[in-house]
C-alpha angles and dihedrals in degrees: 000000000000114000116209126186128178126219121198121200140148119263122186114248125244110284091239090053097047095093094044090049091048090056095042101041108010089237136097094212135056132210112242129189119215126189118228114197125195089222097049116140113236130187113242137183117239090260090058096253122125124244111256121231118267114244115214115206126216094262093051091046091052091051091048092047093049090052089047092052090056094045129359092208118065115220124203096263094048091046091053089048090049092047089054095045100042100030089228123135116255094244091057090051092049092049090046090056091047091051092047091053092050090047090051091050091051092049091049091051093051093046091054092055 
């Protein structure tokens, strides 16, 4: 039997969507529902601990945003250069670009409404 529970909590909206959401809902945060499964796969270190989230500081974010403005898709050479400049792992850079493309798509959809 698969046990599923739901947790509801407030998550701040994307910075670009904040003004749109303020107009539409009068609030800067949305309620999101996330499913927690008892059989969910989680990444673990060999000692059993979970990997902590990577914090990206303002300088790193600016470097990544400048690279994103030039090209929305990161190629291998650009990723290696960004790894050396920012000190972030390649996987974090790749996921940052994926998230930024998704955020841009969402903003575009809200603006068209």
